N, C-alpha and C positions, 0 to 999 in steps of 0.2 A: 504521614499522608503526602507530605511534600515530595518525599523521595519516590513514592509510588507514582505521583503525577509526572515528575520529571522522567522517570523510567518509562512509563507508557508513552509519553510525548515523544521522546527520542526514538524508541523502538518503532512506533507507528509512523513517524516521519520518514525513517529509513525504509520501513516495509512498503510504504506507498511509492517508493522509488521516484522522488520528486524531479530529479534532473533528467532521468529517462522520460518521464511524463512530459516535461517541458519540451524536450527534443521532439517527441511524438506530436505534441500539440502544435509546435511551430511547423512541422512537416505537413500536418493535416489542415492547417489554417493559413497556409502561405499565400493564398489568393484572396484572403478576406481583408476587409478594412479593420482599422484599430477598434472601432465600436463593435463590429461583429465578433472580433476575437474576444473582447471583454465579455460580451453577452454569452458566448460559448463557454468561457472560463467560469462564469458564475453558475451556469447550468451544470457543468462538470462537477463543481464543488458541491452543489446540492445533491447530485446523484451519488457522489462518493459518501457524503454524510449519511444518506438513507441506507445505502448498501452496507456500510461499515457498522452502523448501529443495530441494524437487524441481525447481522451475524454476531456482533459482540455481545448483545444483550440476551439473545435467544438461542445461542449455541448449545448451552447445557441441556435445553429441552430437546434439541435435535439429537443429542447423544442418547438421551433416555429413550426417545422414540425408536431410534435405529438400533439400540442395544450395543453401542460402541463405547468402549472405555476411553477415558481421557488419555491414558498413557499410550494406547494403541494409536489414537489419533495424533498424539504428539510425534510419534515415530513417523507416521505417514506425512504429516504436515511439514516436519523438519526435512524429510527427503525431497519433497516437492519444492519447498522454499530454497533448498540448496541448489536444485537444478535451475530455478529462476535466477539465483545469484550468479551461477556459472554463465548463463546466457547474457547477463548484464556485463560481466567481466570480459566475455568474448566479443561483445558488441554486435550480437546478432540482430538483424532487422526484425521488428515485430509489428510494424505498421505499414500500411499502404496509403499513398497519397491519393489513391483513386476512390476512397470511400465517399458516399454521398454526403455533401457538406451539412445538410440539415439534420442528419441523424447522428453525427459523430460525437455529440456531447455525452450521451449515455453509453452507446456502443460505437466505436471501440475505446474511447478515451477513459470513461469511468470504469467500465467493465469490458474487456479483461486487462487493459493496459495498466490502470492504476490499482484496481482491486482484482488481482489475478489469483490463480489457484493457490500459490504460496501464501499470499496475503490473507486469503479467505481462511486457510488452515490455521495460520497464526492468530487471527482474530477469534476464531472459535476456541482455540486452546486458551488464550489469555482470558477471554470472557468466562469460560467455564471454570477457570482457576480462582476466580474471585468469589468469596463466600459472603461477606457482610455488605450491608447497604452502603455504609460510608466508603468502603473500598470501591464499590461499583460506581458511585457518584464521582469519586476522585478520578478513577480510571476513565470514565466517560468524558470528563472535562479535559483530561490529557489527550484523549482520542480526538475530541472536537477541535482542540487547539492545533493538533497536528494536521488535520484535514484543512483547517482554515489557512495554516501556513503554506500548505501545498497550493491551495486556491490563490493565495496572494502571489506565489511564484508564477502561476499561470497568467494572472492578470498583468504581471510585469514581465511576461515572457519575451516580448520584443526588446525591452531594455536589457534584459539578461543576455540575450543573444548578441546585442551590440557591445556589451561590456566583456563578456567571456569568450564570445565566438563559438562556433560549432565544435571546435577542438576542445575548448574549455569545458563545454557541457559534456562531451564524450568522456573526458578525464574524470569529471565529478560522478558521472554515471558508473564508471568502472570502480571508483572508490566506494560508492554506495553498494555495489555488488560484493565487494570484499567484506564490508560490515555485515551485509545480509547473510553471507556464508557463515560468519561467526554466530549470528543469532540462530540460524538454521541448525548448526551443530549443537548449540546449547539446548534447543527444543528437542532435537532428536535424542541426545544422550540423556537428558532428564527423563524422557519417556521410556527409554531403554532400561535405565537403572531401576526406575520404579516398577516397570513391567517384570523384570527379572526378580526383584525382591518381593 
């Protein structure tokens, strides 16, 4: 169970693209005070927790309602996640600093910047792949810890920027993209092999 916890924690931490999210957060909150930034960071964290757990725990029911097999969804989710990883590595802009400040916590920071299409697909696949209650509880704890870790980075975003600089955050974002591409390939090929067999 410890291995499952660590596995889910590390995967979800990378899937939530923490350093890209920090860059977007700093861009969208650059005119805010420290207390306003922290308030927005807490709101973002709660919004991510809600979105992730709904997808993670109820994904299997969604599959049965829509009549989609898990392997077919793995192939689609892997492809979308790979495209997300490529955009991170290429450093494409995904946010605008012109968003209304009072609405940025949920949209766009929580969804779709943190919980984007690739992350949603991976959450559904991982959640549907867990069969027993102990597995689901352990994985849920791993997911919660990953989201809290991302929230802690958002709260400390100002300090991170001063330590790493914008260039440092960009490098970490690209490295996250490389790891994400490997996770995407694993999800895709697992689904493809199972689908063929």
